[in-house]
Residue, then its C-alpha position, 0 to 999 in steps of 0.5 A: x641903366x641905375x640898378x638899386x639895392x633892391x632889384x626893379x622887377x618890372x618890364x622896364x627892367x626884365x628883358x622880354x623879346x616876343x619875337x623869338x623863344x624865351x631863354x632860359x639857362x640853367x646853372x648847376x653849381x657843385x661842391x668837393x667838400x659835401x659827397x665824394x661822388x660825381x654825379x649830375x645834377x637832376x633838379x635843373x634837368x627836371x625842372x628843364x623838362x617840365x618847361x620844354x613840356x609846358x611852353x613847348x617851342x616858345x622856350x629856349x632852355x640850356x643848362x650849364x654844370x659847373x662839373x663840367x664847364x667850371x668858369x664863371x666868365x664863360x657863364x657870364x659871357x654867354x649870358x652876355x651873349x644869348x640874352x636869356x630872359x631867365x638865370x636860374x642856379x641850383x645852389x648845393x651845399x657847400x658852393x657858396x664860394x662859386x655862387x658868390x663868383x657867379x653873382x659878382x659877375x651877373x648882377x651888374x651885367x646888362x644887355x644892350x638896351x639896358x635890360x637884363x635876365x630875372x636872377x633866381x636861386x634854387x635848391x637846398x639852400x635858397x629853401x633853408x637858408x632863405x632870408x640869409x641868402x637874400x640879405x646877401x643878394x636882395x636883387x634875386x628871387x630865391x625858389x622855395x621847395x620844388x622848382x617845376x611850378x615856379x620856375x614856370x610861373x616866372x617865365x610867365x612873370x618875365x613875359x609880363x602874363x602874371x604877377x611876381x606876387x602870384x608865382x607860388x613858392x618863391x621869396x624875394x625882398x619887394x621895393x621896399x627891402x620886405x621880405x615876400x614869401x608865397x605858398x608853395x606848391x607841390x607839383x602834381x607827379x602824375x602830370x610830370x614831364x620826363x628829365x630834359x637830359x641836357x647834361x646826363x650823357x656829358x656827366x656820364x661819359x667825360x666825368x664817369x659821374x652817376x646818372x639819376x632817374x626819379x620814381x617818386x618823391x618824399x617820405x611818410x615817416x618823420x625821422x627827426x634828423x630829417x628836413x625832407x618832409x619839409x624839403x617837399x611840403x608833404x610826405x611820399x608822393x608815388x604819383x609818377x606812373x611807372x610807364x613814365x618811369x620806364x620811359x626814362x630809363x629807356x630814353x638813358x639807355x638810348x643814350x648809352x647809359x647803363x647804370x642809374x641810381x634813384x634819387x627817390x628818398x623812399x623808392x619802397x614806399x608803395x611796396x606794389x608800385x615798386x613791384x610793377x615797376x620791376x615787371x615793367x623794366x623787365x617786360x622792356x628788356x632794359x639792359x640797366x643795372x640800379x640802385x635805390x634808397x629806402x627804409x629796412x621796414x620796407x625789406x623786412x617788417x617787424x611791427x604789427x602796427x605801423x603808420x595807421x597800418x595794423x596787421x595780424x601775426x598772420x598778416x605780418x607773416x604774409x606781408x614779409x613773405x611779399x616784401x622779400x618777393x618784390x626785393x627778388x623781382x627787384x634784383x631780377x629786374x636789375x637792382x644791384x644796390x641798397x641804400x639803407x637809412x639805418x642810422x644807429x646800432x643803438x636802440x635809445x639812438x634810434x628812438x632818439x632820431x625817430x626811426x620806428x625800426x629797431x637794431x634787430x629789424x635792421x639786422x633782419x633787413x640786412x640779412x635778406x639783402x645778403x641772401x639775395x645777392x644784393x649789395x646793401x650800403x647803409x647811412x650811419x650817424x653814431x655820433x650826435x650832440x645828445x650822444x651818450x658813450x654807451x651809445x657810441x659803444x653799441x654802434x660800434x658793436x653793431x658794425x662789428x657784428x654786421x661786417x657793416x663798416x665796410x659799407x658806410x662812408x665813415x663810422x664815426x659821421x656827426x649828425x648835421x642839425x639841419x633847418x627844417x628837421x624836427x631834431x633842430x627843436x630839441x638841440x634847442x631845448x637841450x642848449x645844445x645849439x651854438x651861432 
């Protein structure tokens, strides 16, 4: 069947067999150039869990992680053999070569009757480089931001049960070549299904890789270098019930996984909810060690007023006493490491980054973690395009004073100006951006 420059996405082209479960194949790319740790790809696992929970036995899902099975030809052969209706590829930063290898084999692929799968790209790169990827691959669908609702709706689409334009959170080229983008729809986390865990055990046992869990999404703060709010389409969302978090940890424990890291952008975004999670872990008698990411001011708050909440001096003392106690409870539940996005030891750079935490606030948070015997690691961005030499000297002095030069991946890391981040506007205003 002839395949035009712009994809035919009608029922004459897309494969669907109503006599069998709708096939969905999810593929996770990876990059050796971005991030040093081997870890599972939780996004596709969350999407797989959502599809299984939504469609039950009327759907058949598989997930291939290229860290485990690295042959693009083997994936193409599997698609030709199993004939899924939808192939979704999670595109990581630094994985464009892998994507191109896959697309070279998948784009021309046709089943015996001339039909083929709907090809879908999702993840960080399709979200922030949508137009550029559609320029290179105009035949595919891009999922923008979170993927659960969009992918479930695309299953309905390939079944002929809804129009493409009604699918939330996607971008595509229509038959005239025009870029069409539909409004994204954030998942109601209170109704989320557990991740499918199709690859978790293999990543853990075969690669010794990190396994992820999820307790919340997003962050209420607006650090200028960060695109998290734009990625999720909103701030902190703690809609996942603590009981659901524990159910996922119990499943991981059943599979022999005793260490997890939470993907949460701000695990401490709701401190009392965090305390409940700690209590439930202890009540479940889980023998699991875990790591989290949070802000310094969720360990020790230095300001009377923050994010619309104002405390008096006595209330601030009580709040900090409670925050410390929550860290104690988390440590008792199995918390062994906290990642803090400190970013800088320079007051002026912290203000430019929009951190709303002072240098002394970072010091105090580290002091508390050290007192409790919790390992502290830090995000640190001492070099940005607007940096001064004085700021660099202040950053080096901070690392020396705290000993945190041992706990950051790179003491001279450079800020990457991300699409979707407020820093992009600042860089443009100062004429710092090149091609």
